[in-house]
Each structure stands twice: as structure tokens, then as C-alpha cells.
PDB file of N, CA, C and O in Angstrom:
ATOM      1  N   UNK A   1      61.818 102.856 112.611  1.00  0.00           N
ATOM      2  CA  UNK A   1      60.526 103.457 112.342  1.00  0.00           C
ATOM      3  C   UNK A   1      59.456 102.387 112.511  1.00  0.00           C
ATOM      4  O   UNK A   1      59.733 101.193 112.405  1.00  0.00           O
ATOM      5  N   UNK A   2      58.257 102.822 112.771  1.00  0.00           N
ATOM      6  CA  UNK A   2      57.136 101.906 112.966  1.00  0.00           C
ATOM      7  C   UNK A   2      56.474 101.654 111.613  1.00  0.00           C
ATOM      8  O   UNK A   2      56.186 102.590 110.866  1.00  0.00           O
ATOM      9  N   UNK A   3      56.234 100.367 111.306  1.00  0.00           N
ATOM     10  CA  UNK A   3      55.660  99.998 110.013  1.00  0.00           C
ATOM     11  C   UNK A   3      54.452  99.094 110.218  1.00  0.00           C
ATOM     12  O   UNK A   3      54.481  98.158 111.016  1.00  0.00           O
ATOM     13  N   UNK A   4      53.391  99.396 109.479  1.00  0.00           N
ATOM     14  CA  UNK A   4      52.210  98.524 109.470  1.00  0.00           C
ATOM     15  C   UNK A   4      51.843  98.271 108.015  1.00  0.00           C
ATOM     16  O   UNK A   4      51.603  99.204 107.248  1.00  0.00           O
ATOM     17  N   UNK A   5      51.803  96.986 107.646  1.00  0.00           N
ATOM     18  CA  UNK A   5      51.384  96.579 106.307  1.00  0.00           C
ATOM     19  C   UNK A   5      50.094  95.798 106.476  1.00  0.00           C
ATOM     20  O   UNK A   5      50.057  94.781 107.169  1.00  0.00           O
ATOM     21  N   UNK A   6      49.043  96.280 105.840  1.00  0.00           N
ATOM     22  CA  UNK A   6      47.745  95.637 106.024  1.00  0.00           C
ATOM     23  C   UNK A   6      47.010  95.504 104.699  1.00  0.00           C
ATOM     24  O   UNK A   6      47.189  96.312 103.787  1.00  0.00           O
ATOM     25  N   UNK A   7      46.179  94.470 104.609  1.00  0.00           N
ATOM     26  CA  UNK A   7      45.284  94.302 103.469  1.00  0.00           C
ATOM     27  C   UNK A   7      43.875  94.185 104.029  1.00  0.00           C
ATOM     28  O   UNK A   7      43.719  94.080 105.245  1.00  0.00           O
ATOM     29  N   UNK A   8      42.846  94.199 103.193  1.00  0.00           N
ATOM     30  CA  UNK A   8      41.485  94.250 103.722  1.00  0.00           C
ATOM     31  C   UNK A   8      41.131  93.161 104.742  1.00  0.00           C
ATOM     32  O   UNK A   8      40.333  93.399 105.649  1.00  0.00           O
ATOM     33  N   UNK A   9      41.715  91.979 104.599  1.00  0.00           N
ATOM     34  CA  UNK A   9      41.323  90.878 105.479  1.00  0.00           C
ATOM     35  C   UNK A   9      42.376  90.452 106.496  1.00  0.00           C
ATOM     36  O   UNK A   9      42.131  89.524 107.267  1.00  0.00           O
ATOM     37  N   UNK A  10      43.549  91.107 106.523  1.00  0.00           N
ATOM     38  CA  UNK A  10      44.595  90.680 107.462  1.00  0.00           C
ATOM     39  C   UNK A  10      45.691  91.722 107.595  1.00  0.00           C
ATOM     40  O   UNK A  10      45.925  92.522 106.689  1.00  0.00           O
ATOM     41  N   UNK A  11      46.358  91.697 108.737  1.00  0.00           N
ATOM     42  CA  UNK A  11      47.557  92.509 108.944  1.00  0.00           C
ATOM     43  C   UNK A  11      48.755  91.638 108.589  1.00  0.00           C
ATOM     44  O   UNK A  11      48.931  90.562 109.160  1.00  0.00           O
ATOM     45  N   UNK A  12      49.580  92.094 107.651  1.00  0.00           N
ATOM     46  CA  UNK A  12      50.732  91.318 107.209  1.00  0.00           C
ATOM     47  C   UNK A  12      51.962  91.572 108.068  1.00  0.00           C
ATOM     48  O   UNK A  12      52.776  90.671 108.266  1.00  0.00           O
ATOM     49  N   UNK A  13      52.102  92.790 108.579  1.00  0.00           N
ATOM     50  CA  UNK A  13      53.271  93.132 109.398  1.00  0.00           C
ATOM     51  C   UNK A  13      52.924  94.332 110.268  1.00  0.00           C
ATOM     52  O   UNK A  13      52.286  95.281 109.814  1.00  0.00           O
ATOM     53  N   UNK A  14      53.348  94.274 111.510  1.00  0.00           N
ATOM     54  CA  UNK A  14      53.166  95.393 112.430  1.00  0.00           C
ATOM     55  C   UNK A  14      54.358  95.385 113.375  1.00  0.00           C
ATOM     56  O   UNK A  14      54.408  94.589 114.312  1.00  0.00           O
ATOM     57  N   UNK A  15      55.319  96.274 113.128  1.00  0.00           N
ATOM     58  CA  UNK A  15      56.528  96.291 113.937  1.00  0.00           C
ATOM     59  C   UNK A  15      57.497  97.346 113.461  1.00  0.00           C
ATOM     60  O   UNK A  15      57.140  98.258 112.716  1.00  0.00           O
ATOM     61  N   UNK A  16      58.733  97.204 113.909  1.00  0.00           N
ATOM     62  CA  UNK A  16      59.770  98.179 113.576  1.00  0.00           C
ATOM     63  C   UNK A  16      60.552  97.731 112.349  1.00  0.00           C
ATOM     64  O   UNK A  16      60.636  96.538 112.055  1.00  0.00           O
ATOM     65  N   UNK A  17      61.125  98.704 111.634  1.00  0.00           N
ATOM     66  CA  UNK A  17      61.940  98.403 110.454  1.00  0.00           C
ATOM     67  C   UNK A  17      63.010  99.463 110.285  1.00  0.00           C
ATOM     68  O   UNK A  17      62.843 100.616 110.683  1.00  0.00           O
ATOM     69  N   UNK A  18      64.126  99.039 109.676  1.00  0.00           N
ATOM     70  CA  UNK A  18      65.205  99.962 109.332  1.00  0.00           C
ATOM     71  C   UNK A  18      65.050 100.479 107.911  1.00  0.00           C
ATOM     72  O   UNK A  18      65.411 101.617 107.610  1.00  0.00           O
ATOM     73  N   UNK A  19      64.509  99.628 107.035  1.00  0.00           N
ATOM     74  CA  UNK A  19      64.399  99.952 105.616  1.00  0.00           C
ATOM     75  C   UNK A  19      63.171  99.286 105.040  1.00  0.00           C
ATOM     76  O   UNK A  19      62.864  98.139 105.367  1.00  0.00           O
ATOM     77  N   UNK A  20      62.464 100.008 104.177  1.00  0.00           N
ATOM     78  CA  UNK A  20      61.334  99.437 103.446  1.00  0.00           C
ATOM     79  C   UNK A  20      61.505  99.819 101.984  1.00  0.00           C
ATOM     80  O   UNK A  20      61.617 101.000 101.654  1.00  0.00           O
ATOM     81  N   UNK A  21      61.526  98.818 101.108  1.00  0.00           N
ATOM     82  CA  UNK A  21      61.622  99.038  99.662  1.00  0.00           C
ATOM     83  C   UNK A  21      60.259  98.722  99.060  1.00  0.00           C
ATOM     84  O   UNK A  21      59.682  97.666  99.318  1.00  0.00           O
ATOM     85  N   UNK A  22      59.754  99.650  98.255  1.00  0.00           N
ATOM     86  CA  UNK A  22      58.382  99.560  97.750  1.00  0.00           C
ATOM     87  C   UNK A  22      58.323  99.637  96.225  1.00  0.00           C
ATOM     88  O   UNK A  22      59.141 100.314  95.602  1.00  0.00           O
ATOM     89  N   UNK A  23      57.339  98.932  95.619  1.00  0.00           N
ATOM     90  CA  UNK A  23      57.153  99.004  94.166  1.00  0.00           C
ATOM     91  C   UNK A  23      56.215 100.158  93.783  1.00  0.00           C
ATOM     92  O   UNK A  23      55.020  99.940  93.580  1.00  0.00           O
ATOM     93  N   UNK A  24      56.734 101.344  93.686  1.00  0.00           N
ATOM     94  CA  UNK A  24      55.913 102.499  93.326  1.00  0.00           C
ATOM     95  C   UNK A  24      55.474 102.439  91.874  1.00  0.00           C
ATOM     96  O   UNK A  24      56.090 101.743  91.067  1.00  0.00           O
ATOM     97  N   UNK A  25      54.422 103.155  91.538  1.00  0.00           N
ATOM     98  CA  UNK A  25      53.940 103.164  90.157  1.00  0.00           C
ATOM     99  C   UNK A  25      54.950 103.808  89.213  1.00  0.00           C
ATOM    100  O   UNK A  25      54.911 103.558  88.008  1.00  0.00           O
ATOM    101  N   UNK A  26      55.850 104.629  89.738  1.00  0.00           N
ATOM    102  CA  UNK A  26      56.906 105.247  88.931  1.00  0.00           C
ATOM    103  C   UNK A  26      58.235 104.525  89.054  1.00  0.00           C
ATOM    104  O   UNK A  26      59.242 104.996  88.525  1.00  0.00           O
ATOM    105  N   UNK A  27      58.258 103.388  89.744  1.00  0.00           N
ATOM    106  CA  UNK A  27      59.483 102.622  89.960  1.00  0.00           C
ATOM    107  C   UNK A  27      59.707 102.353  91.442  1.00  0.00           C
ATOM    108  O   UNK A  27      59.029 102.918  92.300  1.00  0.00           O
ATOM    109  N   UNK A  28      60.662 101.487  91.726  1.00  0.00           N
ATOM    110  CA  UNK A  28      60.969 101.145  93.116  1.00  0.00           C
ATOM    111  C   UNK A  28      61.531 102.344  93.863  1.00  0.00           C
ATOM    112  O   UNK A  28      62.231 103.179  93.290  1.00  0.00           O
ATOM    113  N   UNK A  29      61.211 102.417  95.161  1.00  0.00           N
ATOM    114  CA  UNK A  29      61.808 103.424  96.019  1.00  0.00           C
ATOM    115  C   UNK A  29      61.934 102.878  97.430  1.00  0.00           C
ATOM    116  O   UNK A  29      61.265 101.910  97.791  1.00  0.00           O
ATOM    117  N   UNK A  30      62.797 103.502  98.229  1.00  0.00           N
ATOM    118  CA  UNK A  30      63.043 103.065  99.596  1.00  0.00           C
ATOM    119  C   UNK A  30      62.685 104.164 100.584  1.00  0.00           C
ATOM    120  O   UNK A  30      62.803 105.356 100.302  1.00  0.00           O
ATOM    121  N   UNK A  31      62.250 103.721 101.735  1.00  0.00           N
ATOM    122  CA  UNK A  31      61.991 104.638 102.839  1.00  0.00           C
ATOM    123  C   UNK A  31      62.857 104.196 104.012  1.00  0.00           C
ATOM    124  O   UNK A  31      62.828 103.038 104.429  1.00  0.00           O
ATOM    125  N   UNK A  32      63.624 105.142 104.530  1.00  0.00           N
ATOM    126  CA  UNK A  32      64.468 104.927 105.697  1.00  0.00           C
ATOM    127  C   UNK A  32      63.966 105.814 106.828  1.00  0.00           C
ATOM    128  O   UNK A  32      63.081 106.645 106.623  1.00  0.00           O
ATOM    129  N   UNK A  33      64.521 105.641 108.005  1.00  0.00           N
ATOM    130  CA  UNK A  33      64.144 106.464 109.144  1.00  0.00           C
ATOM    131  C   UNK A  33      64.354 107.944 108.820  1.00  0.00           C
ATOM    132  O   UNK A  33      65.306 108.307 108.130  1.00  0.00           O
ATOM    133  N   UNK A  34      63.471 108.779 109.316  1.00  0.00           N
ATOM    134  CA  UNK A  34      63.493 110.239 109.137  1.00  0.00           C
ATOM    135  C   UNK A  34      63.252 110.673 107.687  1.00  0.00           C
ATOM    136  O   UNK A  34      63.681 111.754 107.283  1.00  0.00           O
ATOM    137  N   UNK A  35      62.572 109.837 106.910  1.00  0.00           N
ATOM    138  CA  UNK A  35      62.217 110.178 105.527  1.00  0.00           C
ATOM    139  C   UNK A  35      61.224 111.334 105.534  1.00  0.00           C
ATOM    140  O   UNK A  35      60.426 111.467 106.462  1.00  0.00           O
ATOM    141  N   UNK A  36      61.274 112.151 104.522  1.00  0.00           N
ATOM    142  CA  UNK A  36      60.299 113.234 104.377  1.00  0.00           C
ATOM    143  C   UNK A  36      58.902 112.635 104.238  1.00  0.00           C
ATOM    144  O   UNK A  36      58.767 111.523 103.726  1.00  0.00           O
ATOM    145  N   UNK A  37      57.860 113.338 104.678  1.00  0.00           N
ATOM    146  CA  UNK A  37      56.503 112.819 104.528  1.00  0.00           C
ATOM    147  C   UNK A  37      56.199 112.519 103.057  1.00  0.00           C
ATOM    148  O   UNK A  37      56.598 113.265 102.163  1.00  0.00           O
ATOM    149  N   UNK A  38      55.484 111.415 102.824  1.00  0.00           N
ATOM    150  CA  UNK A  38      55.166 110.995 101.462  1.00  0.00           C
ATOM    151  C   UNK A  38      53.864 110.209 101.450  1.00  0.00           C
ATOM    152  O   UNK A  38      53.550 109.470 102.382  1.00  0.00           O
ATOM    153  N   UNK A  39      53.122 110.389 100.379  1.00  0.00           N
ATOM    154  CA  UNK A  39      51.974 109.534 100.060  1.00  0.00           C
ATOM    155  C   UNK A  39      52.187 109.112  98.620  1.00  0.00           C
ATOM    156  O   UNK A  39      52.432 109.952  97.755  1.00  0.00           O
ATOM    157  N   UNK A  40      52.095 107.799  98.354  1.00  0.00           N
ATOM    158  CA  UNK A  40      52.361 107.307  97.011  1.00  0.00           C
ATOM    159  C   UNK A  40      51.506 106.081  96.713  1.00  0.00           C
ATOM    160  O   UNK A  40      51.123 105.339  97.617  1.00  0.00           O
ATOM    161  N   UNK A  41      51.217 105.884  95.443  1.00  0.00           N
ATOM    162  CA  UNK A  41      50.527 104.672  95.025  1.00  0.00           C
ATOM    163  C   UNK A  41      51.564 103.585  94.735  1.00  0.00           C
ATOM    164  O   UNK A  41      52.708 103.869  94.379  1.00  0.00           O
ATOM    165  N   UNK A  42      51.134 102.342  94.895  1.00  0.00           N
ATOM    166  CA  UNK A  42      52.010 101.198  94.669  1.00  0.00           C
ATOM    167  C   UNK A  42      51.472 100.357  93.520  1.00  0.00           C
ATOM    168  O   UNK A  42      50.263 100.270  93.310  1.00  0.00           O
ATOM    169  N   UNK A  43      52.382  99.745  92.787  1.00  0.00           N
ATOM    170  CA  UNK A  43      51.984  98.856  91.701  1.00  0.00           C
ATOM    171  C   UNK A  43      52.232  97.413  92.126  1.00  0.00           C
ATOM    172  O   UNK A  43      52.691  97.157  93.239  1.00  0.00           O
ATOM    173  N   UNK A  44      51.930  96.490  91.251  1.00  0.00           N
ATOM    174  CA  UNK A  44      52.172  95.077  91.511  1.00  0.00           C
ATOM    175  C   UNK A  44      53.675  94.860  91.680  1.00  0.00           C
ATOM    176  O   UNK A  44      54.474  95.372  90.895  1.00  0.00           O
ATOM    177  N   UNK A  45      54.053  94.106  92.700  1.00  0.00           N
ATOM    178  CA  UNK A  45      55.460  93.846  92.945  1.00  0.00           C
ATOM    179  C   UNK A  45      55.695  93.294  94.329  1.00  0.00           C
ATOM    180  O   UNK A  45      54.808  92.683  94.924  1.00  0.00           O
ATOM    181  N   UNK A  46      56.895  93.511  94.842  1.00  0.00           N
ATOM    182  CA  UNK A  46      57.304  92.965  96.138  1.00  0.00           C
ATOM    183  C   UNK A  46      57.727  94.097  97.073  1.00  0.00           C
ATOM    184  O   UNK A  46      58.512  94.969  96.702  1.00  0.00           O
ATOM    185  N   UNK A  47      57.194  94.064  98.282  1.00  0.00           N
ATOM    186  CA  UNK A  47      57.656  94.948  99.337  1.00  0.00           C
ATOM    187  C   UNK A  47      58.757  94.198 100.083  1.00  0.00           C
ATOM    188  O   UNK A  47      58.568  93.059 100.511  1.00  0.00           O
ATOM    189  N   UNK A  48      59.891  94.841 100.228  1.00  0.00           N
ATOM    190  CA  UNK A  48      61.035  94.257 100.953  1.00  0.00           C
ATOM    191  C   UNK A  48      61.266  95.101 102.199  1.00  0.00           C
ATOM    192  O   UNK A  48      61.370  96.325 102.125  1.00  0.00           O
ATOM    193  N   UNK A  49      61.345  94.431 103.341  1.00  0.00           N
ATOM    194  CA  UNK A  49      61.472  95.118 104.618  1.00  0.00           C
ATOM    195  C   UNK A  49      62.628  94.495 105.402  1.00  0.00           C
ATOM    196  O   UNK A  49      62.749  93.272 105.464  1.00  0.00           O
ATOM    197  N   UNK A  50      63.468  95.325 105.992  1.00  0.00           N
ATOM    198  CA  UNK A  50      64.529  94.881 106.892  1.00  0.00           C
ATOM    199  C   UNK A  50      64.139  95.348 108.299  1.00  0.00           C
ATOM    200  O   UNK A  50      64.034  96.547 108.557  1.00  0.00           O
ATOM    201  N   UNK A  51      63.927  94.380 109.210  1.00  0.00           N
ATOM    202  CA  UNK A  51      63.503  94.761 110.560  1.00  0.00           C
ATOM    203  C   UNK A  51      64.692  95.171 111.429  1.00  0.00           C
ATOM    204  O   UNK A  51      65.833  95.169 110.967  1.00  0.00           O
ATOM    205  N   UNK A  52      64.426  95.519 112.677  1.00  0.00           N
ATOM    206  CA  UNK A  52      65.473  95.995 113.591  1.00  0.00           C
ATOM    207  C   UNK A  52      66.509  94.930 113.936  1.00  0.00           C
ATOM    208  O   UNK A  52      67.587  95.254 114.434  1.00  0.00           O
ATOM    209  N   UNK A  53      66.193  93.669 113.676  1.00  0.00           N
ATOM    210  CA  UNK A  53      67.133  92.577 113.931  1.00  0.00           C
ATOM    211  C   UNK A  53      67.829  92.135 112.647  1.00  0.00           C
ATOM    212  O   UNK A  53      68.420  91.056 112.599  1.00  0.00           O
ATOM    213  N   UNK A  54      67.760  92.964 111.609  1.00  0.00           N
ATOM    214  CA  UNK A  54      68.366  92.711 110.297  1.00  0.00           C
ATOM    215  C   UNK A  54      67.793  91.494 109.576  1.00  0.00           C
ATOM    216  O   UNK A  54      68.462  90.916 108.720  1.00  0.00           O
ATOM    217  N   UNK A  55      66.577  91.100 109.907  1.00  0.00           N
ATOM    218  CA  UNK A  55      65.900  90.016 109.186  1.00  0.00           C
ATOM    219  C   UNK A  55      65.121  90.620 108.024  1.00  0.00           C
ATOM    220  O   UNK A  55      64.501  91.675 108.157  1.00  0.00           O
ATOM    221  N   UNK A  56      65.161  89.935 106.885  1.00  0.00           N
ATOM    222  CA  UNK A  56      64.462  90.412 105.692  1.00  0.00           C
ATOM    223  C   UNK A  56      63.098  89.748 105.587  1.00  0.00           C
ATOM    224  O   UNK A  56      62.964  88.539 105.772  1.00  0.00           O
ATOM    225  N   UNK A  57      62.089  90.556 105.287  1.00  0.00           N
ATOM    226  CA  UNK A  57      60.726  90.077 105.069  1.00  0.00           C
ATOM    227  C   UNK A  57      60.309  90.558 103.682  1.00  0.00           C
ATOM    228  O   UNK A  57      60.634  91.678 103.290  1.00  0.00           O
ATOM    229  N   UNK A  58      59.591  89.718 102.940  1.00  0.00           N
ATOM    230  CA  UNK A  58      59.080  90.128 101.630  1.00  0.00           C
ATOM    231  C   UNK A  58      57.588  89.829 101.554  1.00  0.00           C
ATOM    232  O   UNK A  58      57.101  88.844 102.109  1.00  0.00           O
ATOM    233  N   UNK A  59      56.880  90.704 100.854  1.00  0.00           N
ATOM    234  CA  UNK A  59      55.437  90.582 100.705  1.00  0.00           C
ATOM    235  C   UNK A  59      55.076  90.884  99.247  1.00  0.00           C
ATOM    236  O   UNK A  59      55.355  91.977  98.755  1.00  0.00           O
ATOM    237  N   UNK A  60      54.463  89.928  98.561  1.00  0.00           N
ATOM    238  CA  UNK A  60      54.001  90.176  97.191  1.00  0.00           C
ATOM    239  C   UNK A  60      52.671  90.910  97.261  1.00  0.00           C
ATOM    240  O   UNK A  60      51.767  90.519  97.999  1.00  0.00           O
ATOM    241  N   UNK A  61      52.567  91.984  96.480  1.00  0.00           N
ATOM    242  CA  UNK A  61      51.346  92.791  96.479  1.00  0.00           C
ATOM    243  C   UNK A  61      50.872  93.038  95.046  1.00  0.00           C
ATOM    244  O   UNK A  61      51.653  92.978  94.097  1.00  0.00           O
ATOM    245  N   UNK A  62      49.584  93.314  94.917  1.00  0.00           N
ATOM    246  CA  UNK A  62      48.999  93.617  93.606  1.00  0.00           C
ATOM    247  C   UNK A  62      48.743  95.102  93.415  1.00  0.00           C
ATOM    248  O   UNK A  62      48.172  95.516  92.406  1.00  0.00           O
ATOM    249  N   UNK A  63      49.165  95.896  94.377  1.00  0.00           N
ATOM    250  CA  UNK A  63      48.969  97.345  94.320  1.00  0.00           C
ATOM    251  C   UNK A  63      48.600  97.853  95.694  1.00  0.00           C
ATOM    252  O   UNK A  63      48.413  97.071  96.626  1.00  0.00           O
ATOM    253  N   UNK A  64      48.495  99.170  95.818  1.00  0.00           N
ATOM    254  CA  UNK A  64      48.108  99.756  97.093  1.00  0.00           C
ATOM    255  C   UNK A  64      48.568 101.193  97.217  1.00  0.00           C
ATOM    256  O   UNK A  64      48.862 101.859  96.224  1.00  0.00           O
ATOM    257  N   UNK A  65      48.624 101.661  98.459  1.00  0.00           N
ATOM    258  CA  UNK A  65      49.081 103.019  98.761  1.00  0.00           C
ATOM    259  C   UNK A  65      49.963 102.986 100.005  1.00  0.00           C
ATOM    260  O   UNK A  65      49.853 102.088 100.840  1.00  0.00           O
ATOM    261  N   UNK A  66      50.833 103.975 100.110  1.00  0.00           N
ATOM    262  CA  UNK A  66      51.700 104.099 101.276  1.00  0.00           C
ATOM    263  C   UNK A  66      51.660 105.544 101.763  1.00  0.00           C
ATOM    264  O   UNK A  66      51.607 106.486 100.972  1.00  0.00           O
ATOM    265  N   UNK A  67      51.686 105.693 103.090  1.00  0.00           N
ATOM    266  CA  UNK A  67      51.767 107.009 103.719  1.00  0.00           C
ATOM    267  C   UNK A  67      52.869 106.936 104.766  1.00  0.00           C
ATOM    268  O   UNK A  67      52.862 106.052 105.623  1.00  0.00           O
ATOM    269  N   UNK A  68      53.812 107.863 104.698  1.00  0.00           N
ATOM    270  CA  UNK A  68      54.899 107.922 105.665  1.00  0.00           C
ATOM    271  C   UNK A  68      54.949 109.322 106.253  1.00  0.00           C
ATOM    272  O   UNK A  68      54.957 110.318 105.531  1.00  0.00           O
ATOM    273  N   UNK A  69      54.981 109.376 107.592  1.00  0.00           N
ATOM    274  CA  UNK A  69      55.043 110.666 108.277  1.00  0.00           C
ATOM    275  C   UNK A  69      55.586 110.435 109.680  1.00  0.00           C
ATOM    276  O   UNK A  69      55.109 109.545 110.383  1.00  0.00           O
ATOM    277  N   UNK A  70      56.561 111.210 110.095  1.00  0.00           N
ATOM    278  CA  UNK A  70      57.128 111.190 111.447  1.00  0.00           C
ATOM    279  C   UNK A  70      57.531 109.776 111.885  1.00  0.00           C
ATOM    280  O   UNK A  70      57.195 109.341 112.986  1.00  0.00           O
ATOM    281  N   UNK A  71      58.256 109.067 111.010  1.00  0.00           N
ATOM    282  CA  UNK A  71      58.759 107.716 111.282  1.00  0.00           C
ATOM    283  C   UNK A  71      57.651 106.688 111.518  1.00  0.00           C
ATOM    284  O   UNK A  71      57.874 105.681 112.191  1.00  0.00           O
ATOM    285  N   UNK A  72      56.464 106.936 110.971  1.00  0.00           N
ATOM    286  CA  UNK A  72      55.376 105.965 110.980  1.00  0.00           C
ATOM    287  C   UNK A  72      54.962 105.714 109.546  1.00  0.00           C
ATOM    288  O   UNK A  72      54.632 106.643 108.809  1.00  0.00           O
ATOM    289  N   UNK A  73      54.982 104.463 109.161  1.00  0.00           N
ATOM    290  CA  UNK A  73      54.720 104.065 107.784  1.00  0.00           C
ATOM    291  C   UNK A  73      53.486 103.177 107.763  1.00  0.00           C
ATOM    292  O   UNK A  73      53.458 102.136 108.420  1.00  0.00           O
ATOM    293  N   UNK A  74      52.467 103.579 107.013  1.00  0.00           N
ATOM    294  CA  UNK A  74      51.252 102.786 106.848  1.00  0.00           C
ATOM    295  C   UNK A  74      51.147 102.383 105.390  1.00  0.00           C
ATOM    296  O   UNK A  74      51.136 103.232 104.499  1.00  0.00           O
ATOM    297  N   UNK A  75      51.070 101.067 105.149  1.00  0.00           N
ATOM    298  CA  UNK A  75      51.001 100.542 103.787  1.00  0.00           C
ATOM    299  C   UNK A  75      49.722  99.730 103.666  1.00  0.00           C
ATOM    300  O   UNK A  75      49.546  98.729 104.361  1.00  0.00           O
ATOM    301  N   UNK A  76      48.829 100.163 102.780  1.00  0.00           N
ATOM    302  CA  UNK A  76      47.583  99.444 102.515  1.00  0.00           C
ATOM    303  C   UNK A  76      47.727  98.766 101.170  1.00  0.00           C
ATOM    304  O   UNK A  76      47.984  99.431 100.167  1.00  0.00           O
ATOM    305  N   UNK A  77      47.563  97.444 101.132  1.00  0.00           N
ATOM    306  CA  UNK A  77      47.823  96.685  99.911  1.00  0.00           C
ATOM    307  C   UNK A  77      46.648  95.773  99.561  1.00  0.00           C
ATOM    308  O   UNK A  77      45.750  95.525 100.366  1.00  0.00           O
ATOM    309  N   UNK A  78      46.699  95.285  98.319  1.00  0.00           N
ATOM    310  CA  UNK A  78      45.722  94.302  97.835  1.00  0.00           C
ATOM    311  C   UNK A  78      46.389  92.955  97.751  1.00  0.00           C
ATOM    312  O   UNK A  78      45.752  91.974  97.366  1.00  0.00           O
TER     313      UNK A  78
END
């Protein structure tokens, strides 16, 4: 799936991923390919991403929102 993680002053990640783990306000959750459409708020925590080459990337965030639809994931963070 295509993933873009951005904050107001920079793009943190723009590429493909197999798995994205997010710190939701109701607890951690994961998004995999073909996930149902979702919009959710994020709390302070760590975004964990596994790219298509099985490399792990982590991003500390102070909150934000995520939108996933048709294998495209947009994450706006602080």
C-alpha cells in the first residue's frame, strides 16, 4: 500500500509499506493492505512501519490523524 507520513514542515515518509502500526487515541492498531476505509485520531506515541523490503521505520509523534482508503494511507502528525 502507498503511505505518506507528513508534518507541517516536512514529509517524514513517502513510499510503500506492508504494515503500519499506529498509536490511536483508543489504543494501538495496525493497518495492512486492503484494510477497510478508516479515519482516526492519533495520540502521542510511535508509528511503526514495515516497508516492502521488510525494513522497519519508526517515527515518534505527538498526535495527529490518519486516513486510509483504497490502499492509500495518509498520516498527518505533529
